[in-house]
C-alpha angles and dihedrals in degrees: 000000000000101000117151094000098126109075123147098345092166092198096278138101122272095258093049091048092050091051091046093051091046092052094045092047094050091049091048093049094047098042101028093222134045136178117227141135118301093243092053091046091052090049092046097052099072091038095056094039090058089052091051089050089054089053091050091050090050092050094050095040116106092196110086092204091055091051091052089048092054091048091051091049090054092048090052091055101037098035092205115102093190093056091047090050091051091049098044097041105034116011101041092077090067091058102044094095096043119090094205143314097091095164137049131203123213119191113224105181134253129330114241098227102053104001091243113161109252126209141175118228117195140173112250121239118247096246096046110120095190126214123330115246114259116250118254120230091258093053091046092052091049092051091050091051090049091051091051091049091052093048095050099061091047092053091046090051091050091049092052093048091048090051090051091048091050091049095052098061090049090053090049093053091054091053093058 
């Protein structure tokens, strides 16, 4: 069966696509941010995140042979020893605490020449928390109910203090 076999074809042959992903990944690792088409950025994201996972495994591995194995796997995919060295020696420390999502894609718009959609793909900093999840309708309704509940006692307290304040001047007038 051939189900789910066609992901990110990019209109080129397998060998061309492998070389393209290797070049884009090495540029992303070295520079930290690159500008490319949206389709290439979407294809690059899972490719480079798997390479970063290999680097994390090598860093946390106690077995020296396993670490060398992970490095060789990365070299076979990226084909650039300098980029792999930068990732495995310098940049991997930033990703050790993250569980995934090492890259982010920003859409920029359309290119003037051929109207291709352009995007920036970048590696995320270690301390970046990302976006907060949007509230669901149920969570939004609960927060509204809580706000109303908090507002009511405050208004009741104000009403009781106002009533006491109103009562005091009346009592003072009677004393005169």
